[in-house]
LUMPAKE-638002 format. One record per residue (C-alpha): residue in one letter; x, y, z. Coordinates in nm, 2 decimals, padded with zeros to 4 digits. Layout:
N
{"A"; {X; Y; Z}},
...
This chain:
146
{"X"; {-03.06; -00.29; -03.02}},
{"X"; {-02.98; -00.47; -03.34}},
{"X"; {-03.25; -00.61; -03.56}},
{"X"; {-03.24; -00.85; -03.85}},
{"X"; {-03.49; -00.82; -04.13}},
{"X"; {-03.59; -01.10; -04.37}},
{"X"; {-03.87; -01.15; -04.63}},
{"X"; {-03.96; -01.37; -04.91}},
{"X"; {-04.10; -01.24; -05.24}},
{"X"; {-04.44; -01.17; -05.07}},
{"X"; {-04.30; -00.94; -04.81}},
{"X"; {-04.06; -00.72; -05.01}},
{"X"; {-04.26; -00.40; -05.00}},
{"X"; {-04.36; -00.42; -04.63}},
{"X"; {-04.00; -00.49; -04.55}},
{"X"; {-03.90; -00.16; -04.70}},
{"X"; {-04.16; 00.02; -04.49}},
{"X"; {-04.03; -00.14; -04.18}},
{"X"; {-03.67; -00.04; -04.28}},
{"X"; {-03.79; 00.32; -04.29}},
{"X"; {-03.95; 00.29; -03.94}},
{"X"; {-03.62; 00.15; -03.79}},
{"X"; {-03.42; 00.43; -03.95}},
{"X"; {-03.65; 00.68; -03.80}},
{"X"; {-03.61; 00.53; -03.47}},
{"X"; {-03.24; 00.51; -03.50}},
{"X"; {-03.24; 00.13; -03.46}},
{"X"; {-02.95; -00.06; -03.61}},
{"X"; {-03.06; -00.33; -03.85}},
{"X"; {-02.94; -00.56; -04.12}},
{"X"; {-03.15; -00.64; -04.42}},
{"X"; {-03.11; -00.99; -04.54}},
{"X"; {-03.36; -00.98; -04.84}},
{"X"; {-03.50; -01.10; -05.04}},
{"X"; {-03.50; -00.84; -05.33}},
{"X"; {-03.66; -01.05; -05.60}},
{"X"; {-03.98; -01.05; -05.78}},
{"X"; {-03.98; -01.42; -05.84}},
{"X"; {-04.11; -01.69; -05.61}},
{"X"; {-03.86; -01.80; -05.33}},
{"X"; {-03.90; -02.01; -05.03}},
{"X"; {-03.97; -01.83; -04.70}},
{"X"; {-03.78; -02.09; -04.50}},
{"X"; {-03.46; -02.00; -04.69}},
{"X"; {-03.48; -01.66; -04.54}},
{"X"; {-03.64; -01.72; -04.21}},
{"X"; {-03.43; -01.99; -04.07}},
{"X"; {-03.08; -01.84; -04.13}},
{"X"; {-03.21; -01.50; -03.99}},
{"X"; {-03.37; -01.68; -03.70}},
{"X"; {-03.05; -01.85; -03.62}},
{"X"; {-02.86; -01.52; -03.60}},
{"X"; {-03.11; -01.40; -03.35}},
{"X"; {-03.08; -01.72; -03.15}},
{"X"; {-02.70; -01.70; -03.14}},
{"X"; {-02.72; -01.35; -02.99}},
{"X"; {-02.58; -01.16; -03.30}},
{"X"; {-02.92; -00.98; -03.32}},
{"X"; {-03.14; -00.89; -03.04}},
{"X"; {-03.46; -00.92; -03.26}},
{"X"; {-03.58; -01.01; -03.60}},
{"X"; {-03.86; -00.89; -03.81}},
{"X"; {-03.97; -01.13; -04.09}},
{"X"; {-04.23; -01.08; -04.35}},
{"X"; {-04.40; -01.29; -04.61}},
{"X"; {-04.74; -01.29; -04.78}},
{"X"; {-04.94; -01.40; -04.47}},
{"X"; {-04.65; -01.41; -04.21}},
{"X"; {-04.74; -01.77; -04.14}},
{"X"; {-04.46; -01.94; -04.33}},
{"X"; {-04.20; -01.72; -04.17}},
{"X"; {-04.35; -01.77; -03.82}},
{"X"; {-04.35; -02.15; -03.85}},
{"X"; {-04.00; -02.16; -04.00}},
{"X"; {-03.85; -01.92; -03.74}},
{"X"; {-04.01; -02.11; -03.44}},
{"X"; {-03.83; -02.43; -03.55}},
{"X"; {-03.50; -02.26; -03.44}},
{"X"; {-03.43; -02.32; -03.07}},
{"X"; {-03.44; -02.00; -02.87}},
{"X"; {-03.68; -01.82; -03.10}},
{"X"; {-04.02; -01.69; -02.99}},
{"X"; {-04.16; -01.57; -03.32}},
{"X"; {-04.50; -01.41; -03.31}},
{"X"; {-04.74; -01.35; -03.60}},
{"X"; {-04.89; -01.01; -03.55}},
{"X"; {-05.15; -00.82; -03.75}},
{"X"; {-05.27; -00.56; -03.49}},
{"X"; {-05.13; -00.32; -03.23}},
{"X"; {-05.26; -00.49; -02.92}},
{"X"; {-05.08; -00.82; -02.99}},
{"X"; {-04.77; -00.64; -03.10}},
{"X"; {-04.75; -00.49; -02.76}},
{"X"; {-04.85; -00.79; -02.56}},
{"X"; {-04.63; -01.04; -02.73}},
{"X"; {-04.33; -00.83; -02.61}},
{"X"; {-04.47; -00.75; -02.27}},
{"X"; {-04.60; -01.10; -02.18}},
{"X"; {-04.41; -01.35; -02.42}},
{"X"; {-04.07; -01.18; -02.46}},
{"X"; {-04.10; -01.25; -02.85}},
{"X"; {-03.78; -01.20; -03.02}},
{"X"; {-03.91; -01.23; -03.38}},
{"X"; {-04.20; -01.03; -03.52}},
{"X"; {-04.37; -01.19; -03.83}},
{"X"; {-04.62; -01.00; -04.05}},
{"X"; {-04.81; -01.07; -04.37}},
{"X"; {-04.79; -00.81; -04.65}},
{"X"; {-05.11; -00.96; -04.81}},
{"X"; {-05.29; -00.93; -04.48}},
{"X"; {-05.21; -00.57; -04.35}},
{"X"; {-05.13; -00.25; -04.52}},
{"X"; {-04.81; -00.04; -04.48}},
{"X"; {-04.94; 00.21; -04.23}},
{"X"; {-05.04; -00.05; -03.98}},
{"X"; {-04.72; -00.25; -04.05}},
{"X"; {-04.52; 00.06; -03.96}},
{"X"; {-04.71; 00.12; -03.64}},
{"X"; {-04.69; -00.26; -03.54}},
{"X"; {-04.31; -00.26; -03.60}},
{"X"; {-04.27; 00.07; -03.40}},
{"X"; {-04.48; -00.07; -03.11}},
{"X"; {-04.30; -00.41; -03.10}},
{"X"; {-03.95; -00.26; -03.12}},
{"X"; {-04.03; -00.01; -02.84}},
{"X"; {-04.21; -00.23; -02.60}},
{"X"; {-04.02; -00.40; -02.31}},
{"X"; {-04.08; -00.74; -02.16}},
{"X"; {-04.25; -00.71; -01.82}},
{"X"; {-04.08; -01.01; -01.66}},
{"X"; {-04.24; -01.12; -01.33}},
{"X"; {-04.49; -01.40; -01.37}},
{"X"; {-04.45; -01.37; -01.75}},
{"X"; {-04.08; -01.47; -01.71}},
{"X"; {-04.18; -01.79; -01.53}},
{"X"; {-04.40; -01.88; -01.81}},
{"X"; {-04.14; -01.79; -02.09}},
{"X"; {-03.89; -02.00; -01.89}},
{"X"; {-04.11; -02.31; -01.89}},
{"X"; {-04.11; -02.29; -02.27}},
{"X"; {-03.74; -02.25; -02.27}},
{"X"; {-03.68; -02.55; -02.05}},
{"X"; {-03.90; -02.77; -02.25}},
{"X"; {-03.72; -02.66; -02.57}},
{"X"; {-03.39; -02.76; -02.41}},
{"X"; {-03.49; -03.13; -02.35}},
């Protein structure tokens, strides 16, 4: 599995926590930043990273901003992306099992580092169940391709 990481200025610290988790899990990843303290636009990081997931270069992406909302909205504009904004363990698990999300979005100003680490771990390790859920995901994909 290959994961791409991205954040704006509001998600730098949480992104570093996620990097540690991925390293502990022996998951290959690429960090695309940002590493700045000044304000930047979340879309400048989310969209290029989401395009790399949609192209198949990466299996999954983890994007972080202050709330996770901007990253989620931006990523979901890219065809083929199913970005989920997650702030608890239950939805981290279910968004993989039922929705086959390929991008996880979190907000550094919403959750702490301990929870973010557990969310990332749960999300990365949870498989898509398929079955009736695949039918539903396929309907979204078909609509997207119109």
